[in-house]
N, C-alpha and C positions, 0 to 999 in steps of 0.2 A: 504494500500500500504506500502511495506517495505521502511524504510527510506533510505536504500542503493540505491533504484531505483531512488531516487530524485536527486542523484549526477550523472553527466555525466559519462558514462563508462570510457572514456579516462582519466578523472581526477582521478577516483578511482583507475584505473589500475596503473597510475603513482605513486599515493600515496602508494599503496601496494608494488610497486617495491622498493620504498625508505625504507619501513618498513622491507621488506624481507631481505635487506642487513644486518640489525641488529636484525633479528628475534631471540628471545630467545627460546631455545629448552628444553622441559621438560624431565628430566630423571626419569623414574619410577614414573609417575604422580599419585598422590593420588586422591581418589574420590572427584570430584568437581573442581579439579585443572584445568582440560581441559576446562570446561565451563568458569572458571575465566580467563584462558589464552585467550580464544576466545573473551571474553568481553574486555580484555585489548588490544587485537589486533584491535578490532573495534574502541576503543577509540583512539588508536594511529593513525589509518588510518584517522579517522575523524579529529584529530588534524592536521595532515599533509595536509588534504584537505582544512581545514580552512586557514592554513598558505599559501598554494598555491593560494587560492582564494584572500586572502588579498594582496599577492604579485602582482597578476594580476590586482587587483583594484588599487593598488598604481601606477603600471606602466601606467594603463589607465588614472589615474588622472594626472600623469606627462605629458603624451602625450597630454591630453586635455589642460593643462595649457600652454604647448609649442605652441599648435595650436592657443589658444586664444591670446597669446602674438604676434604670427606672424600676426594674423588677426588685432590686435590692431595697430601694426606697419603699416600694409598696409592701414588701415583705417585712421590713424592719418597723415601719411606722403604721402598720395596719392596726385598727382598733381592737382586733382580736389577737390573742397570743397564738403563735404557731411554733411547733417543735417537732423534731424527728428523733425517734428512739430506735436503738438497735433492738434486735429480738431478745436481748438480755435485759432490756429496760433502761439502758444507759442513754443519756442525752448526747446526740450527735450534732444536732443543729437546733438553734432556738433564736427567735427574733427578739428585738428589744422590748416589745410589749410584754411578752411572756416572762422575760428576765425581770422586768419591773414588777410583775405580779408576784414573782417568787422572792423579790427583794434581794437579788444577788447580781453582781456584775456578770455580764454575759460570758466573758472568757473564763470565768471561774465555775461555770455550769457545765461546760463540755466534759463529757466522760463521767459525769456524776449520775448516780442512780436516781431516777425520777421519783421513785416511791418514797424516798426519804422526806419529800415535801408534803406527802399525804399524812393527815393526822392518823394516829394509831387506831382510833375508833373506825376510820374509813379504809384502813389499809387492806383488809380482807376483801372489801368491795372492789378496790382497785385491782387486786390480783385476779379476781374473777373477771373483771372487765377486760384486762389486758390479755388474759388467757382466751377469752371469747374472740378478741380481735385477731389473735394469732391463728385461730381455728377457722375463721370465716373470712370471706372476701367482701362482705357487705359492711357498710359503716355501722359502728357501734356507738351508743350514746350512754353517758353515765354522769351523775352529779355527785361531787365529792367536796369535802372540806379540806383545804390546804393550810399548812402552817409555813409562814415565811421564816426567813433566817432570823428575824428579830423576835419571833415568837407569836406575832399577830396572826389572825386567821382570816380566810376569805372563802366564800362558796364559789364553786365553778362548775360549769357544764363542759364535759369533754365529748368531742366528736372525733372518733378514732377510725383509722382505715389502714389496713395492711397494704403495702405497695411493693412491687418488685424492684430490685436494685439492678442498675445496668453496670455490672462490674467487669473490669478487664481481666485477662488471664493472669496478670501479675497479682492483682488483688485476690483472685480466687486461690492462687497458690499460697498466699499468706493467710487465707482463712479457709482451710480445708473443710470445715464443717458446713460451709455454704455449698458444697458440691451435692449435698443431699437434695432430693426432690423438694422444691418449694423452699429451699434454704436461703436463697439470696433475696432477702426482703427486709424491710424496715417498717416502722409504724409511724405514720404522720398523725399529729393530734392538733386540733383547733380547740383552744381553751378560752372560754368566755366567762368573765366575772359576773356572777348572778347574785352577789351579796345583797344588793338593794332589793331585788325581787324576793329573795328568801326572807329578808327582814320584813318586807311589806306583807308577805303571806303569813308570817308568824304574827305580825301585829293584828292582821284581820282575824286570825284564829283566836288570838287571845281576847280581842274585843268581842268576838262572838260568844266565847265561853263566859266572859264577864257579864255580857248582856243576858245570856241564858241563866246564869246564876241569880241575877236580879229578878228575872221573870219567875224563876222557880221559887223565890222566897215571898212573892206577893200573896197575901192572904186570900184576896178575892180571885175568882177565875179570870185568867188573862190569856189572850191568844194573840199571836203575831202572824199577820198575813202578808203575802207579797202582793204585787200589783195585779196578779191574776186571781186574787182571793184564795190562794192556796196557803195552807198552814206551814209556817216556817218554824215556829216554836210555841209551846204551850206550857203553862204553869202546872205544878203538881196539883194545886187545888182544883184546876179545871178537870183533870182526869178523875179526881175523887168526887167532884160534884155531879158530873154527868155520866159517870160509869163507862168511860171509854178507855181504850188501851193506846199507848204511843204508836204502835205499829199500824193502828187503824186511823191515825190522826195526822201525823206529820207528813206533808207532801200531798195531802188530799185537799180538794176544794172544801171550803167551810160548809157548803150546802150538802156535801156527801157524808158528813160526820154522823156517827150514831144512827144509822138507818134513816138518814136525811132528816134528823130531828131539828136541824138548824135551817132547813129549807122553809123559811118563814117569810111570807110576803112583806111584812113590815121591815124585816132585817134586810131583804133584798133592796127595798126602797132606800134604806139608809146607806147601804154600802155602794149601790150602783147609781143612785140619783142625787142624794143629798151630800154625802161625804166628798165626792170628787170636786165639789165647789166650796168646800169648807175644810180648813185644816183641823179644826177641833169641833167635836159634837158631844154635848154633855146631856146626861139624863134622858136618853131616848128610850121610851118605855116600850117594852115588848111583853105581851101576855101569850103564853103558849103552854100546851099540855105536853110535857117532855116524857118520853118513855122511861119508866123506872122511878121517876121522882114526882110525877104528876104535874098538875097545872101550877105554873109559877109566873110571878110578875117580876120582870127583870128590868133594871135600868142599865142601859149600855152607854159607856163613855168611850169615844173613839178619837184617835189622833192620827193624822196622816203625816208621815215623815218622808220628805223628798230630799234626795241627795243633791249636792251642789250642781252636779252635771245635769240634773233633771231627768236622768234616764231610768233610775230605779227608785221605787218607793216602797215603804212598809206601812202597814196599818196596825196600830196597837188598839186592841179591843178588850176593854175591861168590863166585867159583868157583876152587877150587885143584885143579889136576891132580896127584894123588898116585899115579898109575899106576906110575911108576918106582920107588916106594919098596918095592914088593914086597908 
């Protein structure tokens, strides 16, 4: 094959175009000079082609370096922590965000065991998670509590995935264990700080438990409804007064309770017509024959609680039995 055919036609054409601008013309050429002239032309074309290829390679190298720098910036300053672990759980790579989360300078984290930053109470959960990642090709998720170098704690969500390594023959010779089927892999982890979310959920749970403890200590029957008139919470006195069980009460609409004993027209009027236009309703009288306790005259006091966003509301409904007052 002619060497000229190895060079792309477009590259050779451009090189020849550059040479033709300065082409030397022979006047009365002597025998052999034409051949020498052709050889010189080929050498010049080849030189220009090499220079053009070198320029293209330099531009590609610059573009690759710029792309690498952009990737490094995105990797290091991403709002989520990223790290790569060996199959033994050692840190091979870690971005600045993850290093800040752990409270250690990045270069002091490389080759350290990741599990040492997991609190002792969550370490078994971490080992189960890591073992599951090594066994499966799908992304695995886990929530753990971590301890920083200074002893402070934070909650984090881990999204982990096993990935294949592209190792060269020299690296494989240095790590013979990676010759085993599926051996050449590492684990990539995205770590998200969820401390604020966990604290908010804990605060909500504590507030709910506190509210329920208050509801439970009220002497008069008290029931808490959501905006669909379903029971959220009920006081102990309500269960005792109307002979209903928790499993037949919470989560049900008020009209369904106790064989529909609260499906009372006047109660419907209060909850569906009057209360939506009034935040507070006091001493609303209802007379009804309740199964198991007979005809009772009840004074209902209701308060509608609307959250600041306006999206969720609760209704507190207190009941006072005034039958014996005459």
